[in-house]
C-alpha positions as protocol buffer text, in pm:
chain_id: "A"
residue {
  index: 1
  type: MET
  ca { x: -683 y: 395 z: -2286 }
}
residue {
  index: 2
  type: GLY
  ca { x: -644 y: 65 z: -2101 }
}
residue {
  index: 3
  type: ARG
  ca { x: -886 y: -206 z: -2012 }
}
residue {
  index: 4
  type: PRO
  ca { x: -1177 y: -144 z: -1775 }
}
residue {
  index: 5
  type: ILE
  ca { x: -1128 y: -260 z: -1416 }
}
residue {
  index: 6
  type: LEU
  ca { x: -1376 y: -405 z: -1165 }
}
residue {
  index: 7
  type: LEU
  ca { x: -1266 y: -381 z: -803 }
}
residue {
  index: 8
  type: VAL
  ca { x: -1447 y: -617 z: -567 }
}
residue {
  index: 9
  type: ASP
  ca { x: -1445 y: -575 z: -186 }
}
residue {
  index: 10
  type: ASP
  ca { x: -1641 y: -767 z: 75 }
}
residue {
  index: 11
  type: VAL
  ca { x: -1706 y: -473 z: 311 }
}
residue {
  index: 12
  type: MET
  ca { x: -1660 y: -100 z: 256 }
}
residue {
  index: 13
  type: THR
  ca { x: -1616 y: 120 z: 563 }
}
residue {
  index: 14
  type: SER
  ca { x: -1487 y: 468 z: 474 }
}
residue {
  index: 15
  type: GLY
  ca { x: -1410 y: 393 z: 112 }
}
residue {
  index: 16
  type: ALA
  ca { x: -1052 y: 513 z: 142 }
}
residue {
  index: 17
  type: THR
  ca { x: -897 y: 179 z: 40 }
}
residue {
  index: 18
  type: LEU
  ca { x: -1118 y: 149 z: -268 }
}
residue {
  index: 19
  type: MET
  ca { x: -1042 y: 507 z: -366 }
}
residue {
  index: 20
  type: ALA
  ca { x: -668 y: 444 z: -333 }
}
residue {
  index: 21
  type: CYS
  ca { x: -689 y: 123 z: -537 }
}
residue {
  index: 22
  type: ALA
  ca { x: -898 y: 292 z: -805 }
}
residue {
  index: 23
  type: GLN
  ca { x: -650 y: 576 z: -828 }
}
residue {
  index: 24
  type: ALA
  ca { x: -356 y: 335 z: -853 }
}
residue {
  index: 25
  type: CYS
  ca { x: -529 y: 157 z: -1143 }
}
residue {
  index: 26
  type: LEU
  ca { x: -594 y: 487 z: -1322 }
}
residue {
  index: 27
  type: ASP
  ca { x: -240 y: 605 z: -1261 }
}
residue {
  index: 28
  type: ALA
  ca { x: -117 y: 279 z: -1415 }
}
residue {
  index: 29
  type: GLY
  ca { x: -317 y: 348 z: -1732 }
}
residue {
  index: 30
  type: SER
  ca { x: -635 y: 145 z: -1682 }
}
residue {
  index: 31
  type: GLY
  ca { x: -961 y: 228 z: -1845 }
}
residue {
  index: 32
  type: PRO
  ca { x: -1270 y: 308 z: -1634 }
}
residue {
  index: 33
  type: VAL
  ca { x: -1273 y: 168 z: -1283 }
}
residue {
  index: 34
  type: ARG
  ca { x: -1594 y: 33 z: -1133 }
}
residue {
  index: 35
  type: VAL
  ca { x: -1640 y: -82 z: -773 }
}
residue {
  index: 36
  type: LEU
  ca { x: -1857 y: -357 z: -633 }
}
residue {
  index: 37
  type: THR
  ca { x: -1902 y: -413 z: -260 }
}
residue {
  index: 38
  type: LEU
  ca { x: -2106 y: -680 z: -88 }
}
residue {
  index: 39
  type: ALA
  ca { x: -2174 y: -479 z: 228 }
}
residue {
  index: 40
  type: ARG
  ca { x: -2116 y: -138 z: 376 }
}
residue {
  index: 41
  type: ALA
  ca { x: -2031 y: -88 z: 743 }
}
residue {
  index: 42
  type: ALA
  ca { x: -2284 y: 144 z: 911 }
}
residue {
  index: 43
  type: LYS
  ca { x: -2168 y: 435 z: 1122 }
}
residue {
  index: 44
  type: ASP
  ca { x: -2264 y: 414 z: 1492 }
}
residue {
  index: 45
  type: ALA
  ca { x: -2583 y: 610 z: 1558 }
}
């Protein structure tokens, strides 16, 4: 198993980009992938 990864993003909207990045890391042989976001975009009410 590879090294653990921390993905950092400023704003998460749907999460699709983070999911794709995490999957790419795992496919490349990384260890566990953790995600840190500074803000999440709210859906319109």
